[in-house]
PQR file of N, CA, C, O and H, with PARSE charges and radii, in Angstrom:
ATOM      1  N   MET A   1     -11.425   1.977 -23.903 -0.4000 1.5000
ATOM      2  CA  MET A   1     -10.112   1.414 -24.128 -0.0000 2.0000
ATOM      3  C   MET A   1     -10.302   0.059 -24.807  0.5500 1.7000
ATOM      4  O   MET A   1     -11.014  -0.808 -24.300 -0.5500 1.4000
ATOM      5  N   SER A   2      -9.668  -0.109 -25.937 -0.4000 1.5000
ATOM      6  CA  SER A   2      -9.804  -1.376 -26.647 -0.0000 2.0000
ATOM      7  C   SER A   2      -8.837  -2.413 -26.075  0.5500 1.7000
ATOM      8  O   SER A   2      -7.944  -2.089 -25.292 -0.5500 1.4000
ATOM      9  H   SER A   2      -9.090   0.595 -26.349  0.4000 1.0000
ATOM     10  N   ILE A   3      -9.031  -3.615 -26.469 -0.4000 1.5000
ATOM     11  CA  ILE A   3      -8.186  -4.712 -25.968 -0.0000 2.0000
ATOM     12  C   ILE A   3      -6.747  -4.525 -26.417  0.5500 1.7000
ATOM     13  O   ILE A   3      -5.820  -4.813 -25.660 -0.5500 1.4000
ATOM     14  H   ILE A   3      -9.756  -3.878 -27.105  0.4000 1.0000
ATOM     15  N   ASN A   4      -6.548  -4.049 -27.629 -0.4000 1.5000
ATOM     16  CA  ASN A   4      -5.183  -3.829 -28.120 -0.0000 2.0000
ATOM     17  C   ASN A   4      -4.442  -2.796 -27.267  0.5500 1.7000
ATOM     18  O   ASN A   4      -3.262  -2.966 -26.958 -0.5500 1.4000
ATOM     19  H   ASN A   4      -7.300  -3.815 -28.244  0.4000 1.0000
ATOM     20  N   ASP A   5      -5.144  -1.732 -26.892 -0.4000 1.5000
ATOM     21  CA  ASP A   5      -4.525  -0.720 -26.039 -0.0000 2.0000
ATOM     22  C   ASP A   5      -4.156  -1.304 -24.682  0.5500 1.7000
ATOM     23  O   ASP A   5      -3.091  -1.016 -24.137 -0.5500 1.4000
ATOM     24  H   ASP A   5      -6.102  -1.594 -27.143  0.4000 1.0000
ATOM     25  N   TYR A   6      -5.038  -2.118 -24.151 -0.4000 1.5000
ATOM     26  CA  TYR A   6      -4.789  -2.737 -22.850 -0.0000 2.0000
ATOM     27  C   TYR A   6      -3.593  -3.678 -22.903  0.5500 1.7000
ATOM     28  O   TYR A   6      -2.757  -3.673 -22.000 -0.5500 1.4000
ATOM     29  H   TYR A   6      -5.904  -2.353 -24.594  0.4000 1.0000
ATOM     30  N   VAL A   7      -3.510  -4.476 -23.947 -0.4000 1.5000
ATOM     31  CA  VAL A   7      -2.375  -5.402 -24.107 -0.0000 2.0000
ATOM     32  C   VAL A   7      -1.087  -4.610 -24.266  0.5500 1.7000
ATOM     33  O   VAL A   7      -0.055  -4.990 -23.712 -0.5500 1.4000
ATOM     34  H   VAL A   7      -4.189  -4.480 -24.680  0.4000 1.0000
ATOM     35  N   LYS A   8      -1.134  -3.530 -25.004 -0.4000 1.5000
ATOM     36  CA  LYS A   8       0.049  -2.687 -25.200 -0.0000 2.0000
ATOM     37  C   LYS A   8       0.499  -2.097 -23.866  0.5500 1.7000
ATOM     38  O   LYS A   8       1.692  -2.091 -23.560 -0.5500 1.4000
ATOM     39  H   LYS A   8      -1.972  -3.222 -25.454  0.4000 1.0000
ATOM     40  N   TYR A   9      -0.442  -1.605 -23.079 -0.4000 1.5000
ATOM     41  CA  TYR A   9      -0.122  -1.039 -21.775 -0.0000 2.0000
ATOM     42  C   TYR A   9       0.504  -2.089 -20.858  0.5500 1.7000
ATOM     43  O   TYR A   9       1.523  -1.829 -20.217 -0.5500 1.4000
ATOM     44  H   TYR A   9      -1.410  -1.610 -23.328  0.4000 1.0000
ATOM     45  N   LEU A  10      -0.102  -3.270 -20.796 -0.4000 1.5000
ATOM     46  CA  LEU A  10       0.438  -4.336 -19.959 -0.0000 2.0000
ATOM     47  C   LEU A  10       1.841  -4.737 -20.390  0.5500 1.7000
ATOM     48  O   LEU A  10       2.714  -4.961 -19.551 -0.5500 1.4000
ATOM     49  H   LEU A  10      -0.930  -3.481 -21.316  0.4000 1.0000
ATOM     50  N   THR A  11       2.056  -4.826 -21.689 -0.4000 1.5000
ATOM     51  CA  THR A  11       3.376  -5.190 -22.205 -0.0000 2.0000
ATOM     52  C   THR A  11       4.412  -4.145 -21.816  0.5500 1.7000
ATOM     53  O   THR A  11       5.527  -4.491 -21.425 -0.5500 1.4000
ATOM     54  H   THR A  11       1.347  -4.644 -22.371  0.4000 1.0000
ATOM     55  N   GLU A  12       4.055  -2.875 -21.920 -0.4000 1.5000
ATOM     56  CA  GLU A  12       4.981  -1.809 -21.536 -0.0000 2.0000
ATOM     57  C   GLU A  12       5.315  -1.893 -20.046  0.5500 1.7000
ATOM     58  O   GLU A  12       6.469  -1.710 -19.657 -0.5500 1.4000
ATOM     59  H   GLU A  12       3.149  -2.593 -22.238  0.4000 1.0000
ATOM     60  N   GLN A  13       4.323  -2.164 -19.225 -0.4000 1.5000
ATOM     61  CA  GLN A  13       4.564  -2.257 -17.788 -0.0000 2.0000
ATOM     62  C   GLN A  13       5.479  -3.434 -17.451  0.5500 1.7000
ATOM     63  O   GLN A  13       6.373  -3.307 -16.614 -0.5500 1.4000
ATOM     64  H   GLN A  13       3.386  -2.313 -19.541  0.4000 1.0000
ATOM     65  N   VAL A  14       5.261  -4.557 -18.089 -0.4000 1.5000
ATOM     66  CA  VAL A  14       6.087  -5.741 -17.834 -0.0000 2.0000
ATOM     67  C   VAL A  14       7.523  -5.489 -18.275  0.5500 1.7000
ATOM     68  O   VAL A  14       8.465  -5.863 -17.578 -0.5500 1.4000
ATOM     69  H   VAL A  14       4.534  -4.660 -18.769  0.4000 1.0000
ATOM     70  N   VAL A  15       7.686  -4.865 -19.414 -0.4000 1.5000
ATOM     71  CA  VAL A  15       9.037  -4.601 -19.928 -0.0000 2.0000
ATOM     72  C   VAL A  15       9.777  -3.626 -19.019  0.5500 1.7000
ATOM     73  O   VAL A  15      10.963  -3.817 -18.753 -0.5500 1.4000
ATOM     74  H   VAL A  15       6.920  -4.561 -19.981  0.4000 1.0000
ATOM     75  N   THR A  16       9.101  -2.589 -18.541 -0.4000 1.5000
ATOM     76  CA  THR A  16       9.774  -1.637 -17.660 -0.0000 2.0000
ATOM     77  C   THR A  16      10.175  -2.302 -16.347  0.5500 1.7000
ATOM     78  O   THR A  16      11.244  -2.007 -15.811 -0.5500 1.4000
ATOM     79  H   THR A  16       8.137  -2.434 -18.757  0.4000 1.0000
ATOM     80  N   LYS A  17       9.329  -3.201 -15.815 -0.4000 1.5000
ATOM     81  CA  LYS A  17       9.685  -3.923 -14.587 -0.0000 2.0000
ATOM     82  C   LYS A  17      10.865  -4.851 -14.817  0.5500 1.7000
ATOM     83  O   LYS A  17      11.740  -4.970 -13.960 -0.5500 1.4000
ATOM     84  H   LYS A  17       8.461  -3.440 -16.250  0.4000 1.0000
ATOM     85  N   MET A  18      10.893  -5.502 -15.958 -0.4000 1.5000
ATOM     86  CA  MET A  18      11.974  -6.441 -16.238 -0.0000 2.0000
ATOM     87  C   MET A  18      13.293  -5.727 -16.514  0.5500 1.7000
ATOM     88  O   MET A  18      14.361  -6.289 -16.273 -0.5500 1.4000
ATOM     89  H   MET A  18      10.182  -5.406 -16.654  0.4000 1.0000
ATOM     90  N   ASP A  19      13.230  -4.501 -17.013 -0.4000 1.5000
ATOM     91  CA  ASP A  19      14.450  -3.752 -17.315 -0.0000 2.0000
ATOM     92  C   ASP A  19      15.117  -3.202 -16.053  0.5500 1.7000
ATOM     93  O   ASP A  19      16.305  -2.882 -16.080 -0.5500 1.4000
ATOM     94  H   ASP A  19      12.362  -4.044 -17.209  0.4000 1.0000
ATOM     95  N   GLN A  20      14.381  -3.089 -14.961 -0.4000 1.5000
ATOM     96  CA  GLN A  20      14.973  -2.591 -13.727 -0.0000 2.0000
ATOM     97  C   GLN A  20      15.899  -3.654 -13.138  0.5500 1.7000
ATOM     98  O   GLN A  20      15.611  -4.848 -13.229 -0.5500 1.4000
ATOM     99  H   GLN A  20      13.416  -3.349 -14.939  0.4000 1.0000
ATOM    100  N   PRO A  21      17.002  -3.229 -12.538 -0.5600 1.5000
ATOM    101  CA  PRO A  21      17.869  -4.189 -11.851  0.2800 2.0000
ATOM    102  C   PRO A  21      17.137  -4.805 -10.652  0.5500 1.7000
ATOM    103  O   PRO A  21      16.226  -4.198 -10.089 -0.5500 1.4000
ATOM    104  N   SER A  22      17.542  -5.991 -10.281 -0.4000 1.5000
ATOM    105  CA  SER A  22      16.846  -6.707  -9.208 -0.0000 2.0000
ATOM    106  C   SER A  22      16.956  -5.993  -7.869  0.5500 1.7000
ATOM    107  O   SER A  22      16.019  -6.047  -7.073 -0.5500 1.4000
ATOM    108  H   SER A  22      18.283  -6.483 -10.739  0.4000 1.0000
ATOM    109  N   ASP A  23      18.081  -5.321  -7.594 -0.4000 1.5000
ATOM    110  CA  ASP A  23      18.194  -4.628  -6.316 -0.0000 2.0000
ATOM    111  C   ASP A  23      17.241  -3.436  -6.230  0.5500 1.7000
ATOM    112  O   ASP A  23      16.756  -3.110  -5.146 -0.5500 1.4000
ATOM    113  H   ASP A  23      18.843  -5.277  -8.240  0.4000 1.0000
ATOM    114  N   VAL A  24      16.970  -2.789  -7.355 -0.4000 1.5000
ATOM    115  CA  VAL A  24      16.003  -1.689  -7.362 -0.0000 2.0000
ATOM    116  C   VAL A  24      14.604  -2.230  -7.112  0.5500 1.7000
ATOM    117  O   VAL A  24      13.836  -1.637  -6.355 -0.5500 1.4000
ATOM    118  H   VAL A  24      17.364  -3.054  -8.236  0.4000 1.0000
ATOM    119  N   ARG A  25      14.270  -3.340  -7.736 -0.4000 1.5000
ATOM    120  CA  ARG A  25      12.952  -3.954  -7.530 -0.0000 2.0000
ATOM    121  C   ARG A  25      12.771  -4.354  -6.075  0.5500 1.7000
ATOM    122  O   ARG A  25      11.701  -4.150  -5.500 -0.5500 1.4000
ATOM    123  H   ARG A  25      14.894  -3.822  -8.351  0.4000 1.0000
ATOM    124  N   LYS A  26      13.818  -4.928  -5.474 -0.4000 1.5000
ATOM    125  CA  LYS A  26      13.726  -5.343  -4.078 -0.0000 2.0000
ATOM    126  C   LYS A  26      13.576  -4.151  -3.155  0.5500 1.7000
ATOM    127  O   LYS A  26      12.807  -4.209  -2.195 -0.5500 1.4000
ATOM    128  H   LYS A  26      14.687  -5.094  -5.941  0.4000 1.0000
ATOM    129  N   SER A  27      14.296  -3.068  -3.425 -0.4000 1.5000
ATOM    130  CA  SER A  27      14.192  -1.891  -2.566 -0.0000 2.0000
ATOM    131  C   SER A  27      12.807  -1.257  -2.669  0.5500 1.7000
ATOM    132  O   SER A  27      12.266  -0.792  -1.666 -0.5500 1.4000
ATOM    133  H   SER A  27      14.920  -3.021  -4.205  0.4000 1.0000
ATOM    134  N   VAL A  28      12.232  -1.233  -3.861 -0.4000 1.5000
ATOM    135  CA  VAL A  28      10.879  -0.687  -4.024 -0.0000 2.0000
ATOM    136  C   VAL A  28       9.874  -1.554  -3.278  0.5500 1.7000
ATOM    137  O   VAL A  28       8.941  -1.036  -2.664 -0.5500 1.4000
ATOM    138  H   VAL A  28      12.671  -1.611  -4.676  0.4000 1.0000
ATOM    139  N   LYS A  29      10.057  -2.852  -3.328 -0.4000 1.5000
ATOM    140  CA  LYS A  29       9.159  -3.767  -2.634 -0.0000 2.0000
ATOM    141  C   LYS A  29       9.252  -3.573  -1.120  0.5500 1.7000
ATOM    142  O   LYS A  29       8.232  -3.577  -0.431 -0.5500 1.4000
ATOM    143  H   LYS A  29      10.815  -3.272  -3.827  0.4000 1.0000
ATOM    144  N   GLU A  30      10.458  -3.404  -0.604 -0.4000 1.5000
ATOM    145  CA  GLU A  30      10.642  -3.182   0.830 -0.0000 2.0000
ATOM    146  C   GLU A  30      10.015  -1.853   1.269  0.5500 1.7000
ATOM    147  O   GLU A  30       9.418  -1.772   2.342 -0.5500 1.4000
ATOM    148  H   GLU A  30      11.287  -3.401  -1.163  0.4000 1.0000
ATOM    149  N   GLU A  31      10.152  -0.812   0.437 -0.4000 1.5000
ATOM    150  CA  GLU A  31       9.550   0.479   0.769 -0.0000 2.0000
ATOM    151  C   GLU A  31       8.032   0.364   0.843  0.5500 1.7000
ATOM    152  O   GLU A  31       7.412   0.945   1.734 -0.5500 1.4000
ATOM    153  H   GLU A  31      10.637  -0.877  -0.435  0.4000 1.0000
ATOM    154  N   ARG A  32       7.428  -0.381  -0.083 -0.4000 1.5000
ATOM    155  CA  ARG A  32       5.979  -0.567  -0.050 -0.0000 2.0000
ATOM    156  C   ARG A  32       5.559  -1.314   1.207  0.5500 1.7000
ATOM    157  O   ARG A  32       4.519  -1.006   1.789 -0.5500 1.4000
ATOM    158  H   ARG A  32       7.932  -0.853  -0.806  0.4000 1.0000
ATOM    159  N   LYS A  33       6.361  -2.303   1.637 -0.4000 1.5000
ATOM    160  CA  LYS A  33       6.044  -3.045   2.852 -0.0000 2.0000
ATOM    161  C   LYS A  33       6.120  -2.146   4.076  0.5500 1.7000
ATOM    162  O   LYS A  33       5.291  -2.262   4.978 -0.5500 1.4000
ATOM    163  H   LYS A  33       7.206  -2.554   1.163  0.4000 1.0000
ATOM    164  N   MET A  34       7.098  -1.255   4.120 -0.4000 1.5000
ATOM    165  CA  MET A  34       7.268  -0.381   5.274 -0.0000 2.0000
ATOM    166  C   MET A  34       6.153   0.661   5.358  0.5500 1.7000
ATOM    167  O   MET A  34       5.794   1.084   6.457 -0.5500 1.4000
ATOM    168  H   MET A  34       7.772  -1.160   3.387  0.4000 1.0000
ATOM    169  N   ASN A  35       5.604   1.078   4.232 -0.4000 1.5000
ATOM    170  CA  ASN A  35       4.575   2.112   4.206 -0.0000 2.0000
ATOM    171  C   ASN A  35       3.160   1.546   4.271  0.5500 1.7000
ATOM    172  O   ASN A  35       2.191   2.294   4.143 -0.5500 1.4000
ATOM    173  H   ASN A  35       5.896   0.735   3.339  0.4000 1.0000
ATOM    174  N   ARG A  36       3.034   0.260   4.467 -0.4000 1.5000
ATOM    175  CA  ARG A  36       1.728  -0.377   4.533 -0.0000 2.0000
ATOM    176  C   ARG A  36       1.031   0.005   5.847  0.5500 1.7000
ATOM    177  O   ARG A  36       1.677   0.075   6.892 -0.5500 1.4000
ATOM    178  H   ARG A  36       3.821  -0.348   4.571  0.4000 1.0000
ATOM    179  N   PRO A  37      -0.290   0.253   5.794 -0.5600 1.5000
ATOM    180  CA  PRO A  37      -0.997   0.592   7.041  0.2800 2.0000
ATOM    181  C   PRO A  37      -1.069  -0.623   7.962  0.5500 1.7000
ATOM    182  O   PRO A  37      -0.906  -1.752   7.501 -0.5500 1.4000
ATOM    183  N   PRO A  38      -1.310  -0.408   9.253 -0.5600 1.5000
ATOM    184  CA  PRO A  38      -1.424  -1.529  10.182  0.2800 2.0000
ATOM    185  C   PRO A  38      -2.544  -2.477   9.763  0.5500 1.7000
ATOM    186  O   PRO A  38      -3.491  -2.082   9.082 -0.5500 1.4000
ATOM    187  N   LEU A  39      -2.418  -3.718  10.179 -0.4000 1.5000
ATOM    188  CA  LEU A  39      -3.379  -4.739   9.770 -0.0000 2.0000
ATOM    189  C   LEU A  39      -4.779  -4.428  10.265  0.5500 1.7000
ATOM    190  O   LEU A  39      -5.749  -4.643   9.537 -0.5500 1.4000
ATOM    191  H   LEU A  39      -1.649  -4.038  10.733  0.4000 1.0000
ATOM    192  N   SER A  40      -4.908  -3.928  11.482 -0.4000 1.5000
ATOM    193  CA  SER A  40      -6.243  -3.615  12.002 -0.0000 2.0000
ATOM    194  C   SER A  40      -6.914  -2.530  11.167  0.5500 1.7000
ATOM    195  O   SER A  40      -8.114  -2.602  10.902 -0.5500 1.4000
ATOM    196  H   SER A  40      -4.120  -3.753  12.074  0.4000 1.0000
ATOM    197  N   PHE A  41      -6.152  -1.533  10.756 -0.4000 1.5000
ATOM    198  CA  PHE A  41      -6.700  -0.473   9.919 -0.0000 2.0000
ATOM    199  C   PHE A  41      -7.060  -1.018   8.542  0.5500 1.7000
ATOM    200  O   PHE A  41      -8.090  -0.651   7.975 -0.5500 1.4000
ATOM    201  H   PHE A  41      -5.177  -1.475  10.971  0.4000 1.0000
ATOM    202  N   HIS A  42      -6.219  -1.885   8.008 -0.4000 1.5000
ATOM    203  CA  HIS A  42      -6.456  -2.457   6.686 -0.0000 2.0000
ATOM    204  C   HIS A  42      -7.719  -3.316   6.678  0.5500 1.7000
ATOM    205  O   HIS A  42      -8.481  -3.286   5.712 -0.5500 1.4000
ATOM    206  H   HIS A  42      -5.383  -2.182   8.468  0.4000 1.0000
ATOM    207  N   LEU A  43      -7.945  -4.078   7.742 -0.4000 1.5000
ATOM    208  CA  LEU A  43      -9.092  -4.975   7.785 -0.0000 2.0000
ATOM    209  C   LEU A  43     -10.391  -4.262   8.147  0.5500 1.7000
ATOM    210  O   LEU A  43     -11.440  -4.553   7.570 -0.5500 1.4000
ATOM    211  H   LEU A  43      -7.326  -4.102   8.527  0.4000 1.0000
ATOM    212  N   PHE A  44     -10.329  -3.332   9.098 -0.4000 1.5000
ATOM    213  CA  PHE A  44     -11.556  -2.762   9.642 -0.0000 2.0000
ATOM    214  C   PHE A  44     -11.741  -1.281   9.354  0.5500 1.7000
ATOM    215  O   PHE A  44     -12.746  -0.710   9.777 -0.5500 1.4000
ATOM    216  H   PHE A  44      -9.477  -3.096   9.566  0.4000 1.0000
ATOM    217  N   GLY A  45     -10.836  -0.649   8.669 -0.4000 1.5000
ATOM    218  CA  GLY A  45     -10.997   0.747   8.300 -0.0000 2.0000
ATOM    219  C   GLY A  45     -10.718   1.705   9.438  0.5500 1.7000
ATOM    220  O   GLY A  45      -9.750   1.530  10.178 -0.5500 1.4000
ATOM    221  H   GLY A  45     -10.019  -1.113   8.326  0.4000 1.0000
ATOM    222  N   MET A  46     -11.548   2.705   9.583 -0.4000 1.5000
ATOM    223  CA  MET A  46     -11.325   3.777  10.543 -0.0000 2.0000
ATOM    224  C   MET A  46     -11.778   3.428  11.957  0.5500 1.7000
ATOM    225  O   MET A  46     -11.446   4.157  12.891 -0.5500 1.4000
ATOM    226  H   MET A  46     -12.335   2.847   8.982  0.4000 1.0000
ATOM    227  N   LEU A  47     -12.514   2.355  12.147 -0.4000 1.5000
ATOM    228  CA  LEU A  47     -13.038   2.031  13.478 -0.0000 2.0000
ATOM    229  C   LEU A  47     -11.958   1.830  14.530  0.5500 1.7000
ATOM    230  O   LEU A  47     -12.084   2.414  15.606 -0.5500 1.4000
ATOM    231  H   LEU A  47     -12.783   1.762  11.388  0.4000 1.0000
ATOM    232  N   PRO A  48     -10.904   1.047  14.304 -0.5600 1.5000
ATOM    233  CA  PRO A  48      -9.883   0.889  15.347  0.2800 2.0000
ATOM    234  C   PRO A  48      -9.223   2.214  15.739  0.5500 1.7000
ATOM    235  O   PRO A  48      -8.948   2.455  16.914 -0.5500 1.4000
ATOM    236  N   MET A  49      -8.973   3.064  14.749 -0.4000 1.5000
ATOM    237  CA  MET A  49      -8.356   4.346  15.061 -0.0000 2.0000
ATOM    238  C   MET A  49      -9.319   5.215  15.867  0.5500 1.7000
ATOM    239  O   MET A  49      -8.897   5.889  16.807 -0.5500 1.4000
ATOM    240  H   MET A  49      -9.196   2.868  13.794  0.4000 1.0000
ATOM    241  N   ALA A  50     -10.592   5.211  15.516 -0.4000 1.5000
ATOM    242  CA  ALA A  50     -11.575   6.011  16.243 -0.0000 2.0000
ATOM    243  C   ALA A  50     -11.678   5.544  17.694  0.5500 1.7000
ATOM    244  O   ALA A  50     -11.727   6.369  18.607 -0.5500 1.4000
ATOM    245  H   ALA A  50     -10.934   4.664  14.752  0.4000 1.0000
ATOM    246  N   PHE A  51     -11.713   4.234  17.912 -0.4000 1.5000
ATOM    247  CA  PHE A  51     -11.788   3.723  19.288 -0.0000 2.0000
ATOM    248  C   PHE A  51     -10.526   4.058  20.072  0.5500 1.7000
ATOM    249  O   PHE A  51     -10.602   4.406  21.250 -0.5500 1.4000
ATOM    250  H   PHE A  51     -11.673   3.564  17.171  0.4000 1.0000
ATOM    251  N   SER A  52      -9.382   3.956  19.436 -0.4000 1.5000
ATOM    252  CA  SER A  52      -8.147   4.271  20.153 -0.0000 2.0000
ATOM    253  C   SER A  52      -8.099   5.748  20.532  0.5500 1.7000
ATOM    254  O   SER A  52      -7.659   6.090  21.630 -0.5500 1.4000
ATOM    255  H   SER A  52      -9.320   3.673  18.479  0.4000 1.0000
ATOM    256  N   LEU A  53      -8.546   6.624  19.638 -0.4000 1.5000
ATOM    257  CA  LEU A  53      -8.584   8.044  19.962 -0.0000 2.0000
ATOM    258  C   LEU A  53      -9.588   8.324  21.081  0.5500 1.7000
ATOM    259  O   LEU A  53      -9.324   9.138  21.966 -0.5500 1.4000
ATOM    260  H   LEU A  53      -8.903   6.346  18.746  0.4000 1.0000
ATOM    261  N   LEU A  54     -10.718   7.660  21.041 -0.4000 1.5000
ATOM    262  CA  LEU A  54     -11.739   7.852  22.065 -0.0000 2.0000
ATOM    263  C   LEU A  54     -11.213   7.443  23.432  0.5500 1.7000
ATOM    264  O   LEU A  54     -11.358   8.194  24.396 -0.5500 1.4000
ATOM    265  H   LEU A  54     -10.932   6.999  20.322  0.4000 1.0000
ATOM    266  N   PHE A  55     -10.605   6.268  23.531 -0.4000 1.5000
ATOM    267  CA  PHE A  55     -10.086   5.791  24.803 -0.0000 2.0000
ATOM    268  C   PHE A  55      -8.877   6.598  25.264  0.5500 1.7000
ATOM    269  O   PHE A  55      -8.693   6.798  26.464 -0.5500 1.4000
ATOM    270  H   PHE A  55     -10.487   5.658  22.747  0.4000 1.0000
ATOM    271  N   ARG A  56      -8.060   7.061  24.336 -0.4000 1.5000
ATOM    272  CA  ARG A  56      -6.908   7.868  24.699 -0.0000 2.0000
ATOM    273  C   ARG A  56      -7.371   9.194  25.300  0.5500 1.7000
ATOM    274  O   ARG A  56      -6.800   9.669  26.282 -0.5500 1.4000
ATOM    275  H   ARG A  56      -8.210   6.899  23.360  0.4000 1.0000
ATOM    276  N   ASN A  57      -8.402   9.788  24.712 -0.4000 1.5000
ATOM    277  CA  ASN A  57      -8.919  11.059  25.255 -0.0000 2.0000
ATOM    278  C   ASN A  57      -9.544  10.850  26.632  0.5500 1.7000
ATOM    279  O   ASN A  57      -9.421  11.721  27.493 -0.5500 1.4000
ATOM    280  H   ASN A  57      -8.867   9.402  23.914  0.4000 1.0000
ATOM    281  N   LYS A  58     -10.206   9.727  26.860 -0.4000 1.5000
ATOM    282  CA  LYS A  58     -10.792   9.452  28.165 -0.0000 2.0000
ATOM    283  C   LYS A  58      -9.712   9.285  29.221  0.5500 1.7000
ATOM    284  O   LYS A  58      -9.884   9.734  30.354 -0.5500 1.4000
ATOM    285  H   LYS A  58     -10.306   9.019  26.161  0.4000 1.0000
ATOM    286  N   ARG A  59      -8.598   8.645  28.868 -0.4000 1.5000
ATOM    287  CA  ARG A  59      -7.497   8.460  29.812 -0.0000 2.0000
ATOM    288  C   ARG A  59      -6.863   9.791  30.186  0.5500 1.7000
ATOM    289  O   ARG A  59      -6.518  10.018  31.346 -0.5500 1.4000
ATOM    290  H   ARG A  59      -8.458   8.280  27.948  0.4000 1.0000
ATOM    291  N   LYS A  60      -6.711  10.676  29.195 -0.4000 1.5000
ATOM    292  CA  LYS A  60      -6.101  11.977  29.462 -0.0000 2.0000
ATOM    293  C   LYS A  60      -6.993  12.822  30.363  0.5500 1.7000
ATOM    294  O   LYS A  60      -6.490  13.581  31.191 -0.5500 1.4000
ATOM    295  H   LYS A  60      -6.991  10.492  28.253  0.4000 1.0000
ATOM    296  N   ASN A  61      -8.309  12.701  30.213 -0.4000 1.5000
ATOM    297  CA  ASN A  61      -9.244  13.524  30.984 -0.0000 2.0000
ATOM    298  C   ASN A  61      -9.308  13.070  32.454  0.5500 1.7000
ATOM    299  O   ASN A  61      -9.659  13.866  33.324 -0.5500 1.4000
ATOM    300  H   ASN A  61      -8.717  12.084  29.540  0.4000 1.0000
ATOM    301  N   LYS A  62      -8.983  11.835  32.730 -0.4000 1.5000
ATOM    302  CA  LYS A  62      -9.075  11.322  34.119 -0.0000 2.0000
ATOM    303  C   LYS A  62      -7.925  11.762  34.928  0.5500 1.7000
ATOM    304  O   LYS A  62      -7.837  11.428  36.110 -0.5500 1.4000
ATOM    305  H   LYS A  62      -8.697  11.188  32.023  0.4000 1.0000
TER
END
């Protein structure tokens, strides 16, 4: 990909974002915030989920 293609792509993306009404941009931003994974998962990956499943199974077995 040449620099000209990259600049063209970036310009197209900026123009499409600017052409959207502000309420649409805000709603898309809120949807992304709601679908974000928990902070522990984001920082540490699969380990917190694995530990929670392990401890949950131990509690059920007792």
